[in-house]
C-alpha positions in Angstrom: 0.0 0.0 0.0 1.5 3.3 -1.1 1.5 6.5 1.0 -0.9 9.2 0.0 0.8 12.1 -1.7 1.5 15.2 0.5 -1.1 17.9 0.0 -0.2 20.8 -2.2 1.0 24.1 -0.7 -0.5 27.1 -2.3 0.5 30.7 -3.0 -2.0 31.8 -0.3 -0.7 29.3 2.3 2.9 30.3 1.6 2.0 34.0 1.9 0.4 33.3 5.3 3.6 31.6 6.4 5.6 34.6 5.3 3.4 37.0 7.1 3.7 34.9 10.3 7.4 35.0 10.0 7.4 38.8 9.7 7.4 39.7 6.1 5.2 42.9 5.9 3.6 45.1 3.3 6.2 47.5 1.9 9.2 45.4 2.9 12.2 44.9 0.7 13.2 41.3 1.0 16.3 39.5 -0.3 15.4 35.8 -0.6 17.5 32.7 -0.6 15.5 29.4 -0.9 16.1 25.7 -1.2 13.0 24.9 -3.2 13.4 21.1 -2.7 12.9 21.7 1.0 9.8 23.8 0.7 7.3 21.0 0.0 4.9 20.2 -2.8 4.0 23.6 -4.3 1.0 24.1 -6.6 2.7 25.9 -9.5 6.2 25.3 -8.2 8.6 28.2 -7.6 6.2 30.7 -9.2 3.8 30.0 -6.3 6.5 31.0 -3.9 7.4 34.2 -5.9 3.7 35.1 -6.0 3.5 34.6 -2.3 6.5 36.8 -1.7 5.0 39.5 -3.9 1.6 39.2 -2.1 3.3 39.5 1.3 5.3 42.6 0.5 2.4 44.1 -1.5 2.5 46.7 -4.3 4.9 49.0 -2.4 7.3 46.2 -1.6 10.2 44.6 -3.5 11.8 41.2 -3.6 15.3 40.4 -4.9 17.6 37.5 -5.3 21.3 37.0 -5.9 21.8 35.8 -9.5 25.5 35.9 -10.3 25.7 34.6 -13.9 26.3 31.3 -15.6 29.6 32.3 -17.3 31.4 29.1 -16.1 34.8 29.8 -17.7 37.0 30.1 -14.6 39.1 27.1 -15.6 40.2 29.0 -18.7 41.7 32.0 -16.8 45.4 32.4 -16.7 47.3 33.6 -13.6 46.4 37.2 -14.2 42.7 36.4 -14.6 42.7 36.8 -18.3 41.1 34.6 -21.0 43.6 33.1 -23.5 43.1 34.6 -27.0 42.0 31.3 -28.6 39.0 31.1 -26.2 37.8 34.7 -26.3 35.4 34.3 -29.3 33.8 31.2 -27.7 32.6 32.7 -24.4 29.1 34.3 -24.5 29.2 37.8 -23.2 27.3 38.9 -20.1 24.0 40.5 -20.9 21.9 41.5 -17.9 18.6 40.9 -19.8 19.6 37.4 -21.2 22.4 35.8 -19.3 21.2 33.0 -17.0 21.6 33.1 -13.3 24.2 30.8 -11.9 22.9 27.2 -11.4 24.9 26.5 -8.3 22.5 28.4 -6.1 19.3 26.6 -7.0 16.4 27.4 -9.4 14.7 30.3 -7.6 17.1 33.1 -8.8 16.5 32.3 -12.5 12.7 32.1 -11.9 12.8 35.6 -10.3 15.1 36.9 -13.1 12.5 35.8 -15.7 9.4 37.0 -13.8 7.6 39.7 -15.8 8.8 43.1 -14.8 12.0 41.9 -13.2 15.1 44.1 -13.4 18.7 42.7 -13.2 21.8 44.7 -12.1 24.8 45.1 -14.4 27.7 43.6 -12.4 28.0 40.0 -13.7 29.3 38.1 -10.6 27.5 40.2 -8.0 24.3 40.8 -10.0 20.8 40.6 -8.4 17.3 40.4 -9.9 14.5 42.4 -8.3 10.8 42.6 -8.8 8.5 45.3 -7.3 8.3 49.0 -6.4 12.0 49.7 -6.0 13.5 47.2 -8.4 14.8 49.9 -10.8 16.5 51.8 -7.9 18.0 48.6 -6.5 19.5 47.4 -9.7 20.6 50.7 -11.2 24.3 51.8 -11.4 25.8 48.6 -9.9 29.6 49.3 -9.7 31.6 46.9 -11.8 34.5 46.9 -9.4 33.9 45.8 -5.8 30.3 45.0 -6.6 29.4 44.1 -3.0 30.4 47.5 -1.7 29.2 51.0 -1.7 26.5 51.7 -4.3 25.7 48.0 -4.8 22.2 46.5 -4.4 23.5 45.0 -1.1 24.4 48.4 0.3 21.0 49.7 -0.9 19.2 46.9 0.8 20.9 47.9 4.1 20.2 51.6 3.4 16.5 50.9 2.7 16.0 48.9 5.9 15.4 45.7 4.0 15.3 42.1 5.2 16.9 38.8 4.3 14.9 35.6 4.1 16.5 32.2 4.2 13.8 29.7 3.3 15.4 26.3 3.8 18.7 27.7 2.4 21.9 26.9 4.2 22.8 29.8 6.5 26.3 30.1 5.0 24.7 31.2 1.7 23.6 34.6 3.0 25.1 36.7 0.2 24.6 40.0 2.1 27.5 39.1 4.3 29.9 39.7 1.4 28.9 43.3 1.9 30.0 43.0 5.5 33.3 41.5 4.3 33.7 44.6 2.1 33.1 47.0 5.0 35.1 45.2 7.6 38.5 46.7 8.5 40.8 43.6 8.0 44.4 43.3 6.8 45.2 41.0 3.9 41.8 40.7 2.3 41.9 38.3 -0.7 41.4 40.1 -4.1 40.2 38.5 -7.3 40.7 40.0 -10.8 38.9 38.4 -13.7 38.4 39.4 -17.3 34.7 39.6 -18.3 33.1 40.0 -21.8 30.1 42.4 -21.9 27.5 42.5 -24.6 27.2 46.1 -25.9 25.5 47.6 -29.0 28.9 48.0 -30.5 29.8 44.3 -29.9 31.6 42.4 -27.2 33.7 44.6 -24.8 36.2 42.9 -22.5 36.9 44.4 -19.1 39.0 43.4 -16.1 36.9 43.4 -12.9 38.4 43.6 -9.4 36.6 42.3 -6.4 37.3 41.0 -2.9 37.3 37.2 -3.1 33.9 35.6 -2.5 34.6 31.9 -3.4 36.6 31.5 -0.2 36.8 33.3 3.1 37.8 37.0 2.7 41.0 36.4 4.8 42.9 33.2 5.8 42.0 31.6 9.1 38.3 31.7 8.8 36.2 28.5 8.3 34.8 28.0 4.8 31.2 28.1 6.2 31.8 30.9 8.7 28.8 32.9 7.4 26.7 30.3 9.2 28.5 30.9 12.5 27.8 34.6 12.1 24.1 34.1 11.4 23.7 31.6 14.3 25.5 34.0 16.7 23.2 36.8 15.6 20.1 34.7 16.1 21.4 33.7 19.6 21.2 37.4 20.6 17.4 37.2 20.2 17.3 39.1 17.0 15.7 37.8 13.8 12.7 35.4 13.5 12.6 31.7 12.9 9.7 29.6 11.6 8.6 27.5 8.7 7.7 28.6 5.1 5.9 25.7 3.5 7.9 22.8 5.0 11.2 24.7 5.0 12.8 25.8 8.2 13.3 29.5 7.7 15.0 32.6 9.1 14.2 36.3 8.6 16.6 39.0 9.7 16.9 42.7 9.1 19.7 43.6 6.8 21.3 46.5 8.6 21.6 44.9 12.0 23.0 41.6 10.7 25.4 43.4 8.4 26.7 45.5 11.3 26.9 42.4 13.5 28.9 40.6 10.8 31.3 43.5 10.5 32.0 43.5 14.2 32.3 39.7 14.2 34.9 39.8 11.4 36.9 42.6 13.0 36.9 40.6 16.3 37.6 37.1 14.9 39.7 37.9 11.8 43.3 39.2 11.7 44.0 42.4 13.4 45.1 45.6 11.8 48.6 46.7 13.1 48.5 49.2 15.9 49.7 52.7 14.9 
């Protein structure tokens, strides 16, 4: 005898879960989600996106980290450049067409292709946003140091936004790369990589410089130290924990957790020399 299938979760039931967790009308919410943990959704990821938009309402905004599916890192030489024989074979980055990176699950690409979505112009740090302030969030994304000042991450903090982790591992909270940028630490790892951009005049190659995001910003930190930061923040009594669909979820305010992360890094990372 087979088990009966689990009941469907709906856009309305997911919205109710989000409201219970603390997502409010007018909120700006950056979302990370493991869709496989959320349960059996009627209409799949689009039901969750609809629920998010219902929860924040017409004056709110949702956004997701997209990166891009360039996938040519193995071709780079020691200076971060692409060898001449490969340059014509790498599709250039186009904010309107380039896919979101696949490593972070399906939701980012679903948000990127939602009608009305906007996508920022820094390839590796790009975000897609839908809602009232999507244009503002995604405009003028700096190409160098794209997690720093003027970035969508800085704007999320400035706007009093929130971060939702719906079943997603806590060490995937992308906002904390903004804290890495802000923290006063010696010896931050830097990455330089050559990127092709699609322009009306053809492909334009540009070297982009960024603090390293594929490994800890400085030596000596655990690979998953973001999770330690988030757990320590929650242990102070800030943030909310609950369930969205079937996914254990966390909702935090962007500015407080970013500030907490900066302090954590400056306390636990290498120290600047005393003057």
